[in-house]
N, C-alpha and C positions, 0 to 999 in steps of 0.2 A: 503494500499499500504506499501511497504518497503521503507525506506529512509536511505541513508547512510550519516554519518556526520564525516568529517576528521578535526582534530585539529593538525596543524603543529606548534609546539613550538620550543623554543630554545634548549630543551633537548630531548623531546618526540615528537612522532607522534602518535596519538590516533585515533581509529576508532570505531564509534558506528554504528551498524545497528539496526534500530527499526522499529516495526510495528506501523504505524501511522493511526488513524482515524481522519482526519481533521474536519469532521462534528461534531464528539462528543468530539474532542479535547483530544484525548488519545494518549499516547506514551508508548509503551511497549518494553523495551530492549530485543533484541534477541542475539546480539553478541557485546562483547567489546574486542578490541585488542590494545596491547601496544608494542612499539618498541622505542628505545632510539638511534637514529642517531647523536644526539647532534650537530645540525646545529650551535649552538652559541659557540662552542669551538673555542677559538683563534680569534674570530671575531674582537676583539679590536686591533689585531695586524696589519692587513692590510685592514680591513673593509669589507672584503669579505668572504663568506662562502667557506670552503675549498673544494677541488675537492673530497677528500675522503668523507666528509659528504654529498655532492651532490650525490655521488655513493650510499651511504647508503640510502638516501631519496628515490632515484629512485627504489631501491630494495624493500624498505618498501611499497611504493605506488603500485608497481607492485603486491606485495603479496595481498594488500588490494583490487586492482582492481578485482583480481580473486575472492576474497570472495564476493565482491559487485555483480559480475555477478552470483555467485552461489546462492546468496539470491534473485536475480531478483529485485534488487533496481530500483525503477522508477525515483528516484532523488538522486543526489549526491551533497552534500554541502561540500566544502572544504575551510577552513579558515586558515590563517597563521598570526602569531603574531610577536613578537619583533625581532627575528633574520632576518625574511624576511623583516620586516619594515626598518632595519637600514643597511642591507648588500648592498654594492655597485653592486653586481652582481645578486640581486634577480630578476630583470626584465627578464634577460636571462634565469634564472632557471624556471620562470613561463612559458615562451615560449617554452622551451625544454620539460617540463612536459606535457604541453597541446599537443605538436606535437607528442611526443612519447607514451603517455598514455592516452590522451584524458581527463585528469583531469584538470579542470579549478580551479586555486588557487585564492581565494579572500583575499588579504593582508588587514586586517582591522587595523585601528588606535586604540590607547590605550583607548579612550572613548568608541568605539563600542565594544572592547574586555571587558571592564567593564560592559557594558550593557548586553551582551550575557551571561557572567558569572553569573551575578545577576539572569537573567531569568532562567537559568538552576538550580542554587543553591537553589533558592527560594522555589523549590518544597519540600526541606527538612522540612521546616516549614511553609507550605502552610496556616496553620490557624493562625499564629503569624503575628501581623501587622508589627511592626518595626524589622529589622534585619540588621546586618552587614555581609558582605561576603568578605573574602580575598582569592585571588587566587595566589598562589606563583609559578611563572613560572621559567624557566631558565634564562631568560634575563630581566623580569619585574614582579612587583608585583602589582595586582589591588586591591584596597580597595573600596567597595561600601556600602553605607548606605542608605537604603530606606525603604519604607512601601508598601502596597499593591496598592497604588494608582500611586506612582512615585519614582524616585531616588532622594534623597535629597543631596547626595555627592557622587562623583565618582572621582577617580584619578588613573592613571597608573604611578607607581613609576619605574624609569628605573634601577632597581636592582632586581636580581633574584638569584636563587641558583647557576647557572653556573658562571655568570660574577662576582659575589661577591666572590666566591671561587677563581677564576683565579686572582682577584685583590689583595687578602690578604693572601692566603694559598699557600705556595711555597715549602713545604716539605712533606715527607711521613706522619709525625705526626705534626700537627700544633703546633708551639710555643705558650707560654702564651702571648707574645707580639702580635702575629699575630691575635690570638683570641680577645685580648682586642682591637686592632685596628679595627677589623671587627665589633665587638659588638658596639663600639662607633659610627662607620659610620652608621650602621644600625639604632641605637638609634636615632641619629640626623635626619636621613632620614624621619623617621616616627613620629617625635615629634609632627608634626602639627595635628595629629589625636587626641591629647588631647583636642583640641578646639572643637571637635564635640559634646561633652556632651552625650557620648553614654553609660553611666553607666547603668547597668542592662539591656542592650539590647543584646540579644543573637548574638554570633558570629559563623558563619559557615565558615569553612576553606576547600577549594577546591585544588585539584591537588595532585601531586605525594608525596610531603612531608608529608602532614597530612594523606593521605591514607595508605602510607608505615609504618609510625609511628604506626598507629592504628592496622595494620595487625600484626606488630611485637608485640605490646602490648597485643593483644588478644591471642597470642600464637598458632595461627592456622597453620595448615601444608599446606594448599592450600588457595590462595586468594578466599574469598568469599565475593562478592559485598554486599549480604544481610546483612552480619554481620558487614561489615565496614561501610555501609551507615547509617548515623545517630548515630554512635558510639561517645563516648565522651573521650576526652583527656584533663587532667588537666594540669596546668602550671608546677606542681610538677612532673608529668609523663614525660613531655617534657624536663624539666631540667635534669632529670635522664638520658635521653638519650643524651642530649647535653654533659654531663660530659663523658659518654662513648665515643662518637664519638670524643671528644677532645683528648682522650688519646690512640687512636688506629689508625692504618693505614687503608686505604681504603680496602686493602686485608683481614685484620682482621675483619673489619665490615662485609664485604661480606661473609666471612667464617662463622661468627656467625649467620648472619640473612639471608643469601642465597637469594632466588629468590625474596623476597619482596624488597630488595634494589638493585638488579641488575640493572646496569645502572645509579644508583644515589649513589652509595656507597661513592664516593669521594666529592659529593656535598650536602649530607644530613645534615651535620653539619651547613653549612651555611643556608640551608633551614629552619632548626629547630630554628636556632637564630632568623631569620626573623620572623618566626611564633610566637615565644614567645614574641618578641618584639612588634608585632602588638597587641597581646593580652594585654600586659602591657598598651599600649597607648590608647587602646579602653576600659580599665578597666574591663577585662574579666579573671576570673581565670579558665575557661574551654572553650573548643570549641565543636561544633558539626562537625563531619567529613562528607565530602561529595566528591563523584567522578563525580558529576553532574555539570560540568562546561560548557565551551563554546560549545562542540559539542551538548550537550542536549539543551543549549540555542539557538543554531542555528536552531534546528528543531522546537522548540517552536515559535521562531520568524517567520520561514517559515509558519507555521500553522496559525499564526495571520495575516501575510500579504496575505496568500491564501484566508482567509475569506473575507478580505476587497478588493480583486481583485488585489492585488499588486503581483509582482514577486520578488523572492529572499528573503534574509534575512534582 
């Protein structure tokens, strides 16, 4: 059967359509779609998702609904994270989407977001026992440390590429003072990761920041999930891009790197600094890149629960 999984984040809304065999526990990706309505933009100003962002979300979900029907999906899983968690008007948005499009949105808490991310990303190193996963979103960053048996540590930090950019970067080209303040804030936020004792344990990085950096670094003309998935980025490579992003406007970044950074050209600097900082505090000089986050984890969780007779994720 075909299952659709939608991940509504603070910056992006992602769709995965997969062919799933619950009995044999297999998941084969058929279609991946990406849009960036940026629900988290300006959220801190009045605590509500803007009307403009809501309209963009509805447009994206309408497009996805057509695709879901075309692929005859028998199940639709739709999860929402930080922006919908904190927005004052999220309840009304959920009602309107259900009434207008028939899509039920499940707003998950930070712990569940971490669990689903770990489930999805763990497929990258399925044969490795211990691993760390970091998921850099627009409004939050999840860090999970676990093994094949259980999660040993999980935390959702309330900083992401969008809200950190809005808090610290106020001009077309960030000043040295802005970058220093941003870096210090991020460093202090993730300092507790030093206590995990995760030296020599591989780090998997999920979401748009690492996948975009990987695509740019690979020098490919079209995004190829097969090339990006499992690719390696070192701290030196990430630092090289941080330096470039620090010295150029969002327009210049978009002009140089085009489609791979479209929708995140103005937040890629903050995302990259968060990524490099997590690497530092988990004692990793390199990361494995993955696009298999929440939407993959949601389907895996559904398969697990389906076997045990439960419903949902």
